Each structure stands twice: as structure tokens, then as C-alpha cells.
N, CA, C and O of each residue as an XYZ file, in Angstrom:
328
protein
N     -75.336     14.050    -35.486
C     -74.077     13.368    -35.557
C     -73.719     13.141    -37.034
O     -74.539     12.678    -37.827
N     -72.479     13.478    -37.373
C     -72.038     13.309    -38.741
C     -72.025     11.827    -39.109
O     -71.656     10.988    -38.286
N     -72.414     11.507    -40.308
C     -72.502     10.149    -40.867
C     -73.633      9.335    -40.238
O     -73.674      8.117    -40.418
N     -74.547      9.966    -39.510
C     -75.683      9.230    -38.911
C     -76.548      8.585    -40.018
O     -76.983      7.440    -39.893
N     -76.777      9.328    -41.069
C     -77.587      8.803    -42.178
C     -76.938      7.554    -42.765
O     -77.617      6.567    -43.048
N     -75.641      7.604    -42.943
C     -74.884      6.459    -43.518
C     -74.892      5.272    -42.563
O     -75.049      4.131    -42.997
N     -74.724      5.528    -41.271
C     -74.752      4.431    -40.299
C     -76.120      3.767    -40.250
O     -76.215      2.542    -40.189
N     -77.166      4.558    -40.277
C     -78.514      3.998    -40.284
C     -78.786      3.196    -41.550
O     -79.416      2.139    -41.494
N     -78.319      3.689    -42.680
C     -78.482      2.959    -43.925
C     -77.713      1.633    -43.876
O     -78.229      0.593    -44.284
N     -76.491      1.684    -43.377
C     -75.679      0.453    -43.254
C     -76.457     -0.568    -42.426
O     -76.564     -1.725    -42.834
N     -77.000     -0.175    -41.281
C     -77.749     -1.099    -40.438
C     -78.971     -1.651    -41.168
O     -79.329     -2.811    -40.962
N     -79.610     -0.860    -42.005
C     -80.827     -1.322    -42.720
C     -80.494     -2.360    -43.787
O     -81.354     -3.164    -44.144
N     -79.265     -2.360    -44.302
C     -78.884     -3.336    -45.351
C     -77.877     -4.352    -44.886
O     -77.361     -5.134    -45.685
N     -77.588     -4.350    -43.581
C     -76.535     -5.211    -43.046
C     -76.760     -6.683    -43.306
O     -75.819     -7.393    -43.661
N     -77.980     -7.162    -43.139
C     -78.253     -8.590    -43.369
C     -77.902     -9.004    -44.785
O     -77.290    -10.050    -45.002
N     -78.285     -8.190    -45.738
C     -77.978     -8.493    -47.147
C     -76.486     -8.437    -47.403
O     -75.933     -9.268    -48.123
N     -75.838     -7.440    -46.802
C     -74.382     -7.340    -46.973
C     -73.675     -8.565    -46.394
O     -72.726     -9.083    -46.984
N     -74.149     -9.023    -45.232
C     -73.534    -10.216    -44.615
C     -73.681    -11.443    -45.520
O     -72.779    -12.278    -45.580
N     -74.788    -11.553    -46.206
C     -75.004    -12.690    -47.104
C     -74.074    -12.683    -48.297
O     -73.612    -13.737    -48.735
N     -73.794    -11.492    -48.829
C     -73.093    -11.398    -50.111
C     -71.721    -10.752    -50.049
O     -70.941    -10.888    -50.992
N     -71.398    -10.044    -48.953
C     -70.140     -9.307    -48.916
C     -69.430     -9.388    -47.570
O     -68.717     -8.463    -47.182
N     -69.623    -10.483    -46.870
C     -69.022    -10.662    -45.548
C     -67.489    -10.463    -45.621
O     -66.829    -10.916    -46.557
N     -66.957     -9.778    -44.608
C     -65.527     -9.520    -44.449
C     -64.944     -8.553    -45.496
O     -63.728     -8.485    -45.677
N     -65.810     -7.822    -46.169
C     -65.371     -6.773    -47.066
C     -65.630     -5.431    -46.387
O     -66.089     -5.388    -45.246
N     -65.341     -4.353    -47.079
C     -65.537     -2.991    -46.544
C     -66.572     -2.284    -47.424
O     -66.383     -2.141    -48.632
N     -67.645     -1.855    -46.812
C     -68.724     -1.160    -47.527
C     -68.429      0.341    -47.558
O     -68.129      0.950    -46.531
N     -68.518      0.915    -48.739
C     -68.407      2.376    -48.918
C     -69.796      2.910    -49.129
O     -70.484      2.546    -50.082
N     -70.221      3.819    -48.187
C     -71.565      4.341    -48.219
C     -71.512      5.862    -48.166
O     -70.764      6.446    -47.382
N     -72.311      6.483    -49.005
C     -72.462      7.943    -49.021
C     -73.978      8.220    -49.074
O     -74.664      7.802    -50.007
N     -74.473      8.919    -48.071
C     -75.918      9.164    -47.992
C     -76.606      7.805    -47.798
O     -76.199      7.004    -46.956
N     -77.630      7.569    -48.573
C     -78.325      6.283    -48.526
C     -78.008      5.461    -49.783
O     -78.888      4.884    -50.422
N     -76.711      5.436    -50.103
C     -76.271      4.685    -51.283
C     -75.081      3.843    -50.924
O     -74.085      4.347    -50.403
N     -75.178      2.542    -51.203
C     -74.025      1.662    -51.126
C     -73.276      1.840    -52.440
O     -73.751      1.428    -53.498
N     -72.107      2.454    -52.360
C     -71.311      2.699    -53.559
C     -70.765      1.380    -54.080
O     -70.915      1.063    -55.260
N     -70.127      0.606    -53.196
C     -69.577     -0.700    -53.545
C     -68.969     -1.315    -52.287
O     -68.939     -0.686    -51.229
N     -68.493     -2.529    -52.411
C     -67.732     -3.149    -51.353
C     -66.333     -3.463    -51.872
O     -66.137     -3.696    -53.065
N     -65.363     -3.464    -50.956
C     -63.952     -3.599    -51.320
C     -63.265     -4.597    -50.415
O     -63.699     -4.838    -49.289
N     -62.206     -5.166    -50.912
C     -61.448     -6.159    -50.163
C     -60.702     -5.546    -48.986
O     -60.597     -6.157    -47.922
N     -60.185     -4.337    -49.182
C     -59.408     -3.663    -48.109
C     -60.007     -2.292    -47.822
O     -60.720     -1.707    -48.638
N     -59.685     -1.805    -46.624
C     -60.123     -0.446    -46.233
C     -59.492      0.572    -47.156
O     -60.146      1.536    -47.555
N     -58.226      0.374    -47.503
C     -57.524      1.320    -48.362
C     -58.183      1.437    -49.733
O     -58.294      2.538    -50.272
N     -58.620      0.322    -50.300
C     -59.324      0.361    -51.598
C     -60.598      1.185    -51.490
O     -60.896      2.011    -52.353
N     -61.351      0.944    -50.408
C     -62.603      1.690    -50.187
C     -62.323      3.179    -50.004
O     -63.040      4.018    -50.549
N     -61.300      3.503    -49.251
C     -60.930      4.911    -49.005
C     -60.557      5.595    -50.307
O     -61.052      6.681    -50.607
N     -59.685      4.963    -51.083
C     -59.271      5.556    -52.345
C     -60.443      5.750    -53.309
O     -60.516      6.756    -54.014
N     -61.346      4.792    -53.331
C     -62.524      4.917    -54.197
C     -63.408      6.063    -53.722
O     -63.957      6.804    -54.537
N     -63.548      6.211    -52.398
C     -64.355      7.325    -51.849
C     -63.743      8.674    -52.179
O     -64.458      9.602    -52.556
N     -62.444      8.792    -52.044
C     -61.761     10.059    -52.370
C     -61.874     10.373    -53.868
O     -62.122     11.515    -54.257
N     -61.688      9.342    -54.699
C     -61.775      9.561    -56.139
C     -63.166      9.978    -56.561
O     -63.324     10.818    -57.448
N     -64.177      9.399    -55.935
C     -65.565      9.689    -56.336
C     -66.152     10.963    -55.687
O     -66.866     11.728    -56.335
N     -65.839     11.168    -54.407
C     -66.494     12.273    -53.677
C     -65.555     13.407    -53.274
O     -66.016     14.494    -52.927
N     -64.262     13.169    -53.315
C     -63.322     14.165    -52.854
C     -63.141     14.078    -51.346
O     -63.490     13.074    -50.725
N     -62.599     15.125    -50.772
C     -62.274     15.144    -49.351
C     -63.490     15.601    -48.522
O     -63.496     16.675    -47.920
N     -64.514     14.736    -48.519
C     -65.727     15.003    -47.730
C     -66.038     13.738    -46.927
O     -65.509     12.670    -47.234
N     -66.886     13.845    -45.906
C     -67.212     12.644    -45.115
C     -67.970     11.596    -45.920
O     -68.908     11.908    -46.653
N     -67.548     10.365    -45.770
C     -68.269      9.185    -46.289
C     -67.951      8.054    -45.332
O     -66.975      8.117    -44.584
N     -68.765      7.033    -45.359
C     -68.621      5.923    -44.407
C     -67.960      4.727    -45.051
O     -68.349      4.292    -46.135
N     -66.942      4.192    -44.365
C     -66.357      2.908    -44.723
C     -66.566      2.028    -43.509
O     -66.079      2.333    -42.420
N     -67.290      0.937    -43.693
C     -67.648      0.086    -42.550
C     -67.365     -1.373    -42.901
O     -67.793     -1.848    -43.953
N     -66.639     -2.097    -42.021
C     -66.431     -3.529    -42.274
C     -67.747     -4.275    -42.184
O     -68.564     -4.013    -41.301
N     -67.944     -5.195    -43.092
C     -69.137     -6.011    -43.092
C     -68.870     -7.255    -42.247
O     -68.343     -8.259    -42.726
N     -69.254     -7.152    -40.973
C     -69.022     -8.214    -40.007
C     -70.254     -8.360    -39.134
O     -71.043     -7.427    -38.984
N     -70.408     -9.553    -38.557
C     -71.534     -9.827    -37.663
C     -71.552     -8.863    -36.502
O     -72.586     -8.266    -36.202
N     -70.415     -8.705    -35.842
C     -70.310     -7.834    -34.674
C     -69.391     -6.659    -35.017
O     -68.417     -6.804    -35.756
N     -69.727     -5.498    -34.461
C     -68.905     -4.310    -34.625
C     -67.705     -4.472    -33.698
O     -67.869     -4.585    -32.483
N     -66.514     -4.483    -34.260
C     -65.319     -4.686    -33.485
C     -64.532     -3.401    -33.320
O     -63.301     -3.416    -33.331
N     -65.230     -2.301    -33.169
C     -64.583     -1.010    -32.937
C     -63.812     -1.064    -31.638
O     -64.284     -1.572    -30.621
N     -62.616     -0.526    -31.706
C     -61.789     -0.468    -30.504
C     -61.910      0.887    -29.854
O     -61.922      1.911    -30.537
N     -62.000      0.901    -28.547
C     -62.041      2.143    -27.807
C     -60.943      2.095    -26.757
O     -60.825      1.131    -26.000
N     -60.147      3.145    -26.728
C     -59.061      3.233    -25.781
C     -59.161      4.525    -25.004
O     -59.236      5.602    -25.594
N     -59.162      4.430    -23.676
C     -59.151      5.678    -22.915
C     -57.934      6.509    -23.300
O     -56.849      5.969    -23.514
N     -58.116      7.817    -23.385
C     -57.055      8.713    -23.850
C     -55.782      8.604    -23.026
O     -54.684      8.722    -23.569
N     -55.915      8.378    -21.700
C     -54.703      8.320    -20.886
C     -53.907      7.062    -21.146
O     -52.700      7.047    -20.900
N     -54.544      5.987    -21.644
C     -53.807      4.740    -21.938
C     -52.918      4.902    -23.154
O     -51.872      4.259    -23.242
N     -53.308      5.738    -24.083
C     -52.500      5.899    -25.294
C     -51.635      7.163    -25.226
O     -51.004      7.540    -26.213
N     -51.610      7.807    -24.069
C     -50.721      8.951    -23.872
C     -51.271     10.264    -24.386
O     -50.528     11.243    -24.464
N     -52.556     10.324    -24.744
C     -53.109     11.576    -25.236
C     -53.279     12.582    -24.128
O     -53.220     13.788    -24.371
N     -53.489     12.112    -22.919
C     -53.553     12.977    -21.736
C     -52.769     12.308    -20.622
O     -52.518     11.103    -20.659
N     -52.388     13.094    -19.639
C     -51.685     12.496    -18.480
C     -52.584     12.597    -17.269
O     -53.438     13.477    -17.162
N     -52.366     11.681    -16.378
C     -53.149     11.646    -15.142
C     -52.180     11.949    -13.990
O     -51.557     11.049    -13.427
N     -52.074     13.221    -13.663
C     -51.192     13.655    -12.573
C     -52.053     14.256    -11.467
O     -52.884     15.127    -11.725
N     -51.853     13.790    -10.234
C     -52.686     14.359     -9.132
C     -52.286     15.776     -8.815
O     -52.871     16.399     -7.929
């Protein structure tokens, strides 16, 4: 899975991030925390400037992962016709 290394690294440093960078956005490439940013956009721009158009992880530093998941048919990506 792409970004698996970054996700595992994030989880390994999450407690420290929560102590010092809660509610910010962590920019991670490989097993390196590049920095934390106030907004997702700041983190994204920093990632593009530093690494170019390649995969890198931007993850909110929060106690719980609040990722949203929407079934494709609810957002109109597919139709459900019998």
C-alpha cells in the first residue's frame, strides 16, 4: 500500500505529536517528519516545494482519525438501478 511507511511512522510518533503539535498537520516523507503546519494547504505547498509531485503524507494531528468515508452511490459516483 502506498504511503504505508509514512502511516506507520506517523503512528510511531503520534503521542509526541499530540503533546507538541495537536490540531496541526504533519508532513511526512518516508520515516521523516518534515514539519507541522497550521493548515493542510501550507503542508501541501511545503511538500510540493520540497519533494515535487510525488506521494507524501499529510496527516492531521488529532486524538482520533476523523477520516470521512462515503459510499460511491451517495455522492453520485455510481448509480444504483435495478
